[in-house]
C-alpha positions, 0 to 999 in steps of 0.5 A: 500499500505503501508504494500506491501510496507513492504513485498517487500523492497529488491525490493526498495532497492538501490544498495549496493556500493564500493570504490576500491583502485587497482593497474594495471599492463597490460599484459607486465608487471610482479609485483614484487615477494609478492607484495600482502605483499607490498601493505599490508605494504604499501611497494611499494618502486620505483615500478610504475605501470600504469595509465589508464584512465579506470582503474583508481587508485580510483572508487568512490560509484561503484556498481555490476552492474559498478565494472562488467561492467569496470572488467568483473563479476569474479572481481565483483564476488571478491571484493563482497567476499573481505574482507575490507582494505585487498589488494587482486589478481592478478585478471586477466583481458584481459587488465591484471592484477589488485590488488585491496583493498575495501577500503568502502562498503555502503549497499544499502539503503531504501529509505522513504516510502513517496519518492517512493509512486507513484512506490509503487502504479505502482507495485501494481496495476500491482501486481493486475492485475496480479492475477486477469488473473491468477485468471481469467485464473485458473477459466478458465481452471477448465471450460475445459477438454483439451484431446490429441487423438491420 
């Protein structure tokens, strides 16, 4: 079973998680000129942005599924392609504009075999049963021929 585990490590890996900083602007609020540059240089001055419970300033340890659920798949895709510590945006959502920065990205770890042995055994047994069924069906198909009669 350890061989099965090694051959299927990606199935047991935890999801990559991101920590994000964001500035959210509702649809009726326009960003000032050169806003991305101001964010990059930490020079937003007197500009105030909206606080929103769904779109907090910091999001910690979010996987792609959580990011997509909160913002939409297109935002999750943009986060996955973003360079660390660089602001990007605006990324539009039905709620407004989002300017985001990837603060940290933590690749998913693969837990030790011992921690997952019960799951690994279940998956291995299931795969063995599927292979046995496939072999049996192949054998049965070889015994018969199907002809179409008009």
